[in-house]
N, C-alpha and C positions, 0 to 999 in steps of 0.2 A: 525874484525868481530863484536865485541861488544865494545862500548866506552861509558863510563859514565864520565860526566864532571860537577864538582861543584854542586853535588846533595845535596838538602836540603829536608828533609822529616819530617813530624810531625804526631803524633797521638793526635788529638785535639790540645791542647796548648803545649803538650810535644814535645820538639825539639829533634828528634831522630838521624837524620843524618845531618852532618855539612860539607859542602864544600867537599863532597866525590867524588873522581875521581879514575877510574880504567879502565883497558883495557884487553881484551882477544882476541888473534889472532886465526886464523883458525888452527885447529890441535893442539891447546895448551890447557893444563889443568892448570887452575889457582885456587888457594884456598884462600878463605877469612877466616882468623883465628881470634879467639877472644873468650873471656869468655862469659858466659851466660849474655844476656842483653846488649852486646856490640853494637848490630845493624846489625848483620849478616843477619838474616831473613828479617829484614826490607829492607835491601839493595836489596835482591833478589825480594821481593814483589814490591819494587819501580821500579825496572827494568821491571817487568812483568805487571805493571799497576794496581796491586791489592792495592797498596798504591799510591796515586797521589802525585808526587813530587811537593813541593811548588816552588822550583827553580831548575835550572840546566838543563842538556840536556843528553838524552840517545839516542845513535845512534846504529842501528843494520843493518849490511850489507849495509851501506851507507845511510840508511834512518832514519830520526828522528822519534822516537816512543813514547816519553814521554807524548804525548797528545792523544795517541791512546787508545782504549778500549782493555782490556785483550784479548778478542777473536780475535781482529784484529792483535795483536802482535803475538799470537799463529799461526795465518794463514800465517804470514810472515816466519815462520820456527824457532821461538824461543820456545824451550820446557822448561817446569818447573815441577820439582818434589818436592812437598811440604814436609815439615818435618813430617806432620801428615798423609801422604800417600793418604788418601781419595779415596781408592778403592771403587768400588761398591760391597758391601758385599753379596748381593743377586744374583749377576750375576756370572757366571762361569769365570774361568781364561780366556778362549777363548773369551767370551763375553766382558770382560773388555778390552781385546786387541782390539776388533773390535770397541769399543767406541772411541778409540784414532786414528782410521785410517784416514789418509789424503792422498791426491794424492802425487805421487812422485814429487820432485821439483829439478830443476837444481842446481848443485853444492852441493848436499847433498846425503848421502847414502840412498838407499831405503831399508826399513825394512819390512820383512814379518814375520808371526808367526814362520815359519820354521827357519829363520835366528835367531830370538830372542830365540828360544828354544836351539840353539847351544850356544848362549851367556849366557843363564840362563837354564842349563839342568834340574834343579829342576822343573821348570814350565812345562816341556814336559811331566812329569809324572802325571799331575793333570789338564789337559785341561778342564775337565768337573766338576771340584770341585768348589763350590761356593767360592768366594774370602774371605768371612768371616770365612771359615774353613781352611785357610792357616796360617802358622806361621808368626811371625813378619818379619823374614828375607825374607820369600817367598812373603809377601805383599810388601816389599821394592823392590824386584826384579820385581814384577808385575807392580808396579807403574812406575818404570823406563821403563820397556818394553812397557807399554801402551803409555808413552810419546814418545818413539822412533817410535811407529806406525804412528806418525804424520810426520815422516821423517824430523826432525829438522836439521838445520846446526849448531845450538848452543843449549846447554842444561844447565839449572840451576838446581843444586842438593843441596837441603837444608838438611844438616846433614845426609848424606847417610849411615854413619856407626853407627849412634847412636842406642844403645840398642841391637845390633846384636851380636850373638855368634862369637867367633874368626874365626871359619871356614867360616862363611858367610861373615865376613868382608874381608877375603882373596879372596873369590869369587867376592865380590863387587869391590875390587881393580883390579882384573884381567879384569873385565868387563869394568871399566873405562879406563884402558890402551888400551883395544880393541877399544873403541870409539875414542880414540886419533889416533890410526892407521887408522881408517876410515876417519879421517880428521875433525871430529867434534871439535868445540870449546866447552870447558867445564869450567863452573864456579861453584865451590862448596863451601859451607860454612861448616866449620868443627871446632870441638874442639880437635879432636884426631890428635895430631901432627905426630905420627908415621904413621897413615893411610895417612895423607896429604903428608908426605914425600915420601911414596911409589908410589903415583900416579901423583904428581903435578910437573910442571915446575917452576912456580913462586908463590909467596905468597904476599898477603897484610894482614897486621894485623890491625884490627879495635878495637878501645877502646873508649867508650862513643860517638860513632857516628863519630869519626875522624879516618882517616887512619894514623897510627903511624909508619908503616914500609912498604916498597915496595922493593922487590928484589927476586933473585932466591932462590930456596930451599937450594942450597949450601951456599949462603951468610947468610941465616937465621941459618943454622946449626952451623956456626962458631961465631954467634953473641949471646953469652950467656946472655949478658945484656938485649937485647931486649926480648929474650925468658922468662927470669926471670921476667921482669917488666910487660909484657903484657899477658903471657900465663900460668905462673905458678899458680897452685891452692893455 
């Protein structure tokens, strides 16, 4: 579904990603783990076209996308949930959802507000509330729901559990597992290893823009050396 090959990305003269490769299959949840500043967010932004890769290739659903504009990538069915959420604070919850609406697409689940309210019951109780008057957890749910209104076949989630109360983190994990059952490919960046273990099939660990580990969550669980070297605070 999503393939990244030998990606190189820069911010100005700062070399952020080096020869980075990863893959996400249909119906698979893959996590990109690493400390702050390791390059997780830059990886997602490079895939989405928000940072233009200097070298390498990104393929989505069989089509090369690394030279497309971000809106063109979104129109192909690749969804993106940024770390800073970026909801429309003056619009209501329902209006935020409508902003994300795209036509149904072959091979991807079709989402309606009604389906999304089952996925995120909290939002069903505040359809007329301005987005800016919702909690951080509710804003995270709203951002994911708005992205799903575009009926993506793959979704990129940047730090979905960051700063959320434990009960909301549990709800977020349940939602991601539901997306998997719907057949979505999910790539998330995370620092929370427990959360990642709850939802993910495979992991990549990134450190200083390099992939240092690739394997299943079970393989990572028994590799204490890797966890200590690249994930321990």
